[in-house]
N, C-alpha and C positions, 0 to 999 in steps of 0.2 A: 486175921480177916482182910480180905481183899478190899482196898479203897481206890477209886478212880479220881484223879485229878486232872480236869480238863483245863484248857487255856487255849486262847488265840481268837476267841470271837470279837465281835466289833461291828462297826459301821462301815460298810463299803458302798460305792456307787456300782449301778448297773454296768455290767462288763467287767468289773474288777475281780480280783483274786484275793483269797484268804487261805490260811494254813491253820488248822485245828490240831492241837495235840492233846494226847491222853496218856497218862502214865499210872500203871497199876502198881500199888504198893501193898507192903503187908504179906507178902510171899516171896520165899527165894526160889520158887521153881517157875519155869517157863509157862507163860499163860497159853492155852490151847487156841484162844481165838479172840479177837477184839473187834468193835466196830461202832458204828454211829447210827443212830436214828434221829429222827427230828420231829417236832411238833409244831405246827402253826395254827394261829388262832382259827377255831371252827373246824379243825380238821384232825383226823385220827393220827397217831404217831405212825411215821412210816420209816422204812428202811432207806438208809443212804448209801452205806456201803460196811461190808465186813471182810475180815482177812483171817484166816487160820495162819499157824505158825510154820507151815510149809509153803506159804505164799499164796494159796488158793485164795481168790477174791470174788466177791458178788457184789453187784452195784444195784441199786434201785432204778428205775425205768427212767425216773425223771432227771436222773443225774448223769446218766451214761454217757460218756465222751467228755464230760466237764469235770468230773472229779477223780481224783487218784488217791486210794489208800495204800498205806505201806506199814510195816511194822518192824521194830527193831526188837528181836527176840531178846538180846541180852539185857536190853533196860526195860521190858514188858512195856513198852510205849508204842502207841500206833499215831499216825499222822493222816491227817486228812486235807489234800490240796484241792481247793476248789477255785476253778477258773469260769470265765465268763459268767459270772454271777448274774442272776434275775431276780426281780423283785419278788417272785414266788418262792425264792429259796430262802426268805426270811422265815425264821423261827428259833425255837430253843432246841439246840443239838446236844444230844445225849451221848455219852460214851458207854459202851456196854463191854462186859467180858464174860467169857465162857472159861473158867479156870482149867477145868479139866472135861474131856467129851467123855460120854454124852449128856452132861448136866445141863446143858442149854445156857443161855445168857442169863446168869443169875447175880450178876454184879452190875450196878448202874451208877453213873455219876450224877451229879446235881443238875448238869446242863449248863450250856454257855450260850449266850444269845448271839445270833447272826442277824443282822438287820441289812438289807439291800435296798438302798434308795434309788428312786428314778430320777 
């Protein structure tokens, strides 16, 4: 059973940077795709970024140009580098994984909190 272990959340000031990490454990095979979604109070869960194991990426409109996702296929680990953070980036960031295609994102982490203060 694939489990996702997130790390790297915390408190940062407006304009600061933060890197989130998520490691997929419980499988000897390469994960097809990994990514991040976030949920802020009073809002629906939204896409932050996703990446496939061939390096194809997709970003949410609200973070384009400020966020970079990468993936270490050998470690089944994804990284989310976030720069120029805004107060509205505050939320619970969930890691997700699509173990094989086209199962869809069927594995989710428990979330890591990112808080951006003004």
